N, C-alpha and C positions, 0 to 999 in steps of 0.2 A: 473844775466845775463842782459847785456845792450840791450836796444831795440831802434831801429832807429825811427826817426820821421816818415818816410814813412811807416814803419810797424805798428806803433801806429795808424796812420791815416787809414790804411787798416783795422785794427781790429775794429776801431770805426765806420767805414762806414756802410751804408745800404747794405745788400746783394741783389743780383738780385731777382726779384719777385718769380721765381720758387724755390728759395732756402730759402724763409722765413720759419720760424717755426710756425706751426699752432697748437696752444695750444688746447687741448681737451676742448671743451665748453668755449673757451676764445679768447683772442686777437691773432692777427698775429704779430709775432716778426720779425723785420727787422734788428736789431742791438743790441749791448750790453746794451745800455740805455733802449731800449724797454724791454729787458729781465729783467733788474733790476726792472722796473716799474711793469712788469707782476708778478714777485715774490712778490712784496709788496701787491698786491690785490688777488693773487691766493689762493684758499682754499686748505686745506690739501689733500682732495680727488683728486683734479686735479693734484697736485704735485706728489702724490703717483701713479697716472696713468702713469706719465712719468718717475718716478724714483722708482724702486723697485729692488728686487733681480735679476731679469732677465735683466734689462736695465737701462740706464740713458740717456734718449733722449736729455737732455740739454747738458750734457758733449759731447755727440756724435756730436751734432749740432755745438757746439763751436769749436771742433777739426776739423771736416770735412768741415764745411761751412765757419766759421769765420777764422779758421786757427790758433787760439791761443791755442797751445798745453799745455802751462803752466796753463792757466786758466782751460782748459778742465780737466787736471789732478787734480787740486784742487777741481773742482766741482764733479768729479767722486767719491770723498771721502764723499760727502754729502749725508745724509739721511733725511735732513729736509730743508725746504725752507729758514729758517732764516740763516742758515750757508751758503747756496748757495747765497742768497742775499748779505750777507756780503762780500763774495769772489768776486762777480761780481762788487759790488760798489767799493771795494778796487782797483780792476784791472782797472776799468773805470777811476777812479781818477788818477792813475798812467799814464795810456795811454793819458789822456787829458793833463797832465802836460808835458809829452814828446812831444806831438803834439802841445803844446802851444795853446790849445783851451780854 
């Protein structure tokens, strides 16, 4: 699926303050780059707090706040942060290429 430059820019942008993702015992995430960085440093317990059988907070935030349903779907399949990190990094790279950043 082709993505427009405008949509790529939107997905890469900071979200408004009230929509930031507040990691349990961790950083405040404002955009997809922040999310990738958070995954790099996040411990497994924190990841499992947000992703378990009942929920996937990261996927929900990406879908509902960022608006990137494709990435949200990919992340929803994740049960470990390394897989999630890989998917976010791949998507950010593609979005930056489209946005020419």
